[in-house]
C-alpha positions as CSV (number, residue, x, y, z in Angstrom):
1,M,0.0,0.0,0.0
2,R,1.6,3.3,-1.2
3,R,0.5,6.5,0.4
4,N,1.6,10.1,-0.3
5,V,1.2,12.7,2.5
6,S,2.1,16.3,2.9
7,A,1.5,19.3,5.2
8,H,1.9,23.0,4.6
9,L,2.0,25.6,7.4
10,E,2.4,29.4,7.3
11,L,3.0,31.2,10.6
12,D,3.5,34.8,11.8
13,I,5.9,34.7,14.7
14,S,6.0,37.6,17.2
15,G,9.6,37.1,18.5
16,H,12.3,34.7,19.4
17,T,10.7,31.3,20.0
18,N,11.6,27.6,20.6
19,M,9.4,25.4,18.3
20,V,8.7,21.7,18.0
21,L,7.0,20.1,15.0
22,S,5.3,16.7,15.0
23,I,4.2,16.3,11.4
24,A,6.7,13.7,10.1
25,A,5.7,10.1,9.5
26,A,6.7,8.0,12.5
27,Q,9.7,5.6,12.4
28,S,7.3,2.6,12.0
29,N,6.7,3.7,8.4
30,L,8.9,2.7,5.4
31,L,9.6,5.8,3.3
32,N,10.5,5.9,-0.4
33,A,11.1,9.7,-0.2
34,E,10.8,12.5,2.3
35,T,11.5,16.2,2.6
36,L,11.0,18.8,5.3
37,E,11.6,22.5,4.4
38,I,11.4,25.3,6.9
39,T,12.0,28.9,6.0
40,L,11.8,32.2,8.0
41,D,11.3,35.2,5.7
42,G,12.8,33.1,2.9
43,R,15.9,32.0,5.0
44,P,16.2,28.2,5.5
45,I,16.2,26.7,9.0
46,T,17.6,23.3,9.8
47,P,15.9,21.5,12.7
48,Q,17.2,18.9,15.1
49,E,15.3,15.6,14.9
50,I,14.4,13.9,18.2
51,S,12.6,10.5,18.5
52,D,10.6,9.2,21.4
53,R,10.0,5.7,22.6
54,H,7.0,5.2,20.3
55,G,9.0,6.3,17.2
56,T,7.5,9.7,17.1
57,R,9.8,12.1,15.2
58,L,10.0,15.6,16.6
59,H,11.8,18.4,14.8
60,Q,13.0,21.2,17.1
61,F,14.4,24.6,16.1
62,L,14.6,28.2,17.1
63,G,12.8,31.0,15.2
64,D,12.6,34.8,15.3
65,K,10.0,37.4,14.4
66,G,8.7,37.0,10.9
67,R,6.8,34.8,8.4
68,M,7.6,31.1,8.7
69,T,6.7,28.5,6.0
70,I,6.9,24.8,6.7
71,D,6.5,22.1,4.0
72,Y,6.6,18.4,4.6
73,R,6.2,15.6,2.0
74,A,6.6,11.9,2.2
75,E,5.9,8.8,0.1
76,V,5.1,5.9,2.4
77,A,5.8,2.5,0.9
78,G,4.8,0.3,3.8
79,T,5.5,-0.4,7.4
80,A,8.5,-1.6,9.4
81,P,8.3,-4.2,12.1
82,P,6.5,-2.8,15.2
83,L,8.6,-1.3,18.0
84,E,8.9,-3.4,21.1
85,V,6.2,-2.6,23.6
86,S,7.5,-1.3,26.9
87,E,6.2,-2.8,30.2
88,L,5.5,0.8,31.1
89,D,2.9,1.4,28.4
90,P,0.0,-0.6,30.0
91,I,0.6,1.3,33.2
92,V,0.9,4.8,31.7
93,Y,-2.1,4.4,29.5
94,L,-4.4,3.3,32.3
95,R,-4.0,6.5,34.2
96,P,-6.3,9.5,33.8
97,S,-4.6,12.3,31.8
98,R,-5.3,16.0,31.1
99,Y,-7.9,15.4,28.3
100,C,-9.0,11.9,29.3
101,E,-10.6,12.1,32.7
102,S,-11.3,8.4,33.1
103,D,-11.7,8.7,36.9
104,T,-14.7,11.0,36.6
105,L,-16.2,9.0,33.7
106,T,-16.0,5.6,35.5
107,P,-19.6,5.5,36.6
108,T,-20.8,6.2,33.1
109,A,-18.5,3.6,31.6
110,R,-19.5,0.9,34.0
111,S,-23.2,1.5,33.6
112,E,-23.1,1.6,29.8
113,F,-20.7,-1.3,29.1
114,A,-21.3,-3.7,32.0
115,G,-20.4,-7.3,31.2
116,L,-18.5,-6.5,28.0
117,T,-14.8,-7.4,27.5
118,G,-12.1,-7.5,24.8
119,H,-13.0,-6.9,21.2
120,E,-16.7,-6.7,22.0
121,L,-16.0,-3.9,24.4
122,L,-13.9,-2.0,21.8
123,A,-16.7,-2.2,19.2
124,A,-19.3,-1.1,21.8
125,V,-17.4,1.9,23.0
126,G,-16.6,3.1,19.5
127,S,-20.2,2.7,18.3
128,W,-21.5,4.4,21.5
129,V,-19.3,7.4,21.1
130,G,-20.0,7.7,17.4
131,S,-23.8,7.7,18.1
132,K,-23.7,10.1,21.0
133,L,-21.6,12.8,19.4
134,R,-22.1,15.0,16.4
135,Y,-19.0,15.9,14.3
136,V,-19.1,19.7,14.2
137,P,-15.9,21.5,13.1
138,G,-15.0,24.4,15.4
139,S,-17.5,23.3,18.1
140,S,-14.9,22.5,20.8
141,M,-12.2,24.5,22.6
142,P,-8.5,23.4,22.7
143,T,-8.9,22.9,26.5
144,D,-12.0,20.7,26.3
145,G,-11.5,17.2,27.6
146,A,-13.6,14.0,27.4
147,E,-16.0,15.0,30.1
148,Q,-16.8,18.3,28.5
149,T,-17.2,16.6,25.1
150,L,-19.8,14.2,26.5
151,L,-21.7,17.0,28.0
152,A,-21.7,19.0,24.8
153,R,-22.4,15.9,22.6
154,R,-20.3,17.3,19.8
155,G,-16.7,17.8,18.7
156,V,-14.0,16.9,16.2
157,C,-11.8,13.9,15.9
158,R,-9.6,14.6,18.9
159,D,-12.7,14.9,21.1
160,Y,-14.1,11.6,19.8
161,A,-10.7,10.0,20.5
162,H,-10.5,11.5,24.0
163,L,-13.9,10.2,25.0
164,V,-13.1,6.7,23.7
165,I,-9.8,6.6,25.5
166,A,-11.3,7.9,28.8
167,L,-14.1,5.3,28.7
168,L,-11.7,2.4,28.0
169,R,-9.3,3.4,30.7
170,A,-12.2,3.6,33.1
171,L,-12.9,0.0,32.3
172,D,-9.3,-1.1,32.8
173,I,-8.3,-1.2,29.2
174,P,-5.0,0.7,28.4
175,A,-5.8,3.3,25.7
176,R,-3.9,6.1,24.0
177,M,-4.1,8.7,21.2
178,V,-2.5,8.6,17.8
179,A,-2.2,11.5,15.4
180,V,-2.3,10.3,11.8
181,Y,-2.4,11.2,8.1
182,A,-5.7,9.8,6.9
183,P,-6.3,9.1,3.2
184,G,-10.0,9.4,2.5
185,L,-10.7,11.9,5.2
186,D,-13.1,14.7,4.2
187,P,-12.4,17.5,4.9
188,M,-8.7,16.7,4.8
189,D,-6.7,17.6,8.0
190,F,-4.6,15.9,10.6
191,H,-6.7,13.2,12.1
192,A,-6.8,11.6,15.6
193,V,-7.7,8.1,16.6
194,A,-7.6,5.9,19.7
195,E,-5.6,2.7,20.3
196,A,-6.6,0.1,22.8
197,W,-4.4,-2.7,24.3
198,V,-6.3,-5.9,23.9
199,D,-4.8,-9.4,23.6
200,G,-1.3,-8.1,23.6
201,V,-1.8,-5.8,20.6
202,W,-2.6,-2.1,20.2
203,Q,-5.8,-2.0,18.1
204,V,-7.3,1.1,16.4
205,V,-10.6,2.5,17.4
206,D,-12.0,5.5,15.4
207,A,-15.4,6.5,16.5
208,T,-15.7,9.1,13.7
209,A,-15.5,6.4,11.0
210,L,-14.4,9.2,8.6
211,A,-11.4,7.4,7.0
212,P,-10.4,3.7,6.6
213,R,-8.2,2.6,9.4
214,Q,-6.1,0.4,7.2
215,S,-4.4,3.3,5.3
216,L,-3.7,5.5,8.3
217,V,-0.1,6.8,8.6
218,R,1.1,7.2,12.2
219,I,2.6,10.5,13.1
220,S,2.7,10.7,16.9
221,T,1.5,8.6,19.9
222,G,0.8,9.7,23.5
223,R,-1.7,10.0,26.4
224,D,-3.9,12.5,24.7
225,A,-3.7,15.7,22.6
226,A,-1.1,17.2,24.9
227,D,1.4,14.6,23.7
228,T,0.4,14.6,20.0
229,A,0.1,18.3,19.0
230,F,1.5,19.0,15.5
231,L,3.1,22.3,16.7
232,T,4.4,23.5,20.1
233,N,6.0,26.8,20.7
234,H,7.6,28.6,23.8
235,W,8.8,32.1,24.6
236,A,6.9,34.0,21.9
237,D,3.4,34.0,20.4
238,L,2.5,33.0,16.9
239,I,-0.5,33.0,14.6
240,L,-1.2,30.1,12.3
241,R,-2.2,31.8,9.0
242,E,-2.5,28.7,6.8
243,L,-2.7,24.9,7.3
244,S,-3.3,22.4,4.6
245,V,-2.9,18.6,4.8
246,F,-2.9,16.1,2.0
247,A,-3.0,12.3,2.1
248,V,-3.8,9.8,-0.6
249,V,-3.4,6.1,-1.1
250,D,-3.0,4.0,-4.3
251,E,-6.2,2.1,-3.5
252,L,-8.5,3.2,-0.8
253,P,-9.5,0.2,1.3
254,R,-13.0,-0.6,2.6
255,D,-13.2,-0.5,6.3
256,D,-15.5,-2.9,8.2
257,V,-15.8,-1.5,11.7
258,R,-16.3,-5.0,13.0
259,E,-12.8,-6.0,11.9
260,L,-9.7,-5.4,14.1
261,V,-7.0,-3.2,12.7
262,V,-3.5,-2.8,13.9
263,L,-1.7,0.5,13.0
264,A,2.1,0.2,12.4
């Protein structure tokens, strides 16, 4: 399966800033070609690449006041063998986190999904979240967590993923968030899905059902959106003037939500 992905960002930066990008395909992807170009008022910037334990590739650099342009492109030919799972992962991804308040949602999870386990539980949680929420672009705030999403009954992909993760953790299933490129997504953007640890494998749960899970390209992995943001900056403010994301696959697969899917 061959996929082509790209991202274009234009930023106005107010002053000297420390920036971290998380837009590159993760190490678990086999790449035929890849480019990352960063310019500030036309001058090139060379970032430092840093990888985390999940194979997330971060690009860190310093910027100054001016207009910054960022262009990333990659051709993904396939996937590499999965990274070894740390004994820490099932522990970390059972804990409540900033956007996934599994402790406060435990009564809801237990009442709605009593008696369900394993794959049956994953399917039930994904279906329940998909039916309870409406996908409404711009309807949520960057600080909204799973509890607020459930109260509002609407959100975007990160909100769906947060609620799935919180409910699964409340039921003692380790769960985490993955930022991805998603061929078939409409409108096209960075996408967020959940992964759940069942039968010794991380399995994808996407309650939005907006793109086939089989063609997703992993970018970053973490507890919630705090760990998977595509851009982080410190010291100075910035304004995102333009963001465009592109992802296509040579043959778009059909996704049966009843099937289990493992993301490389």
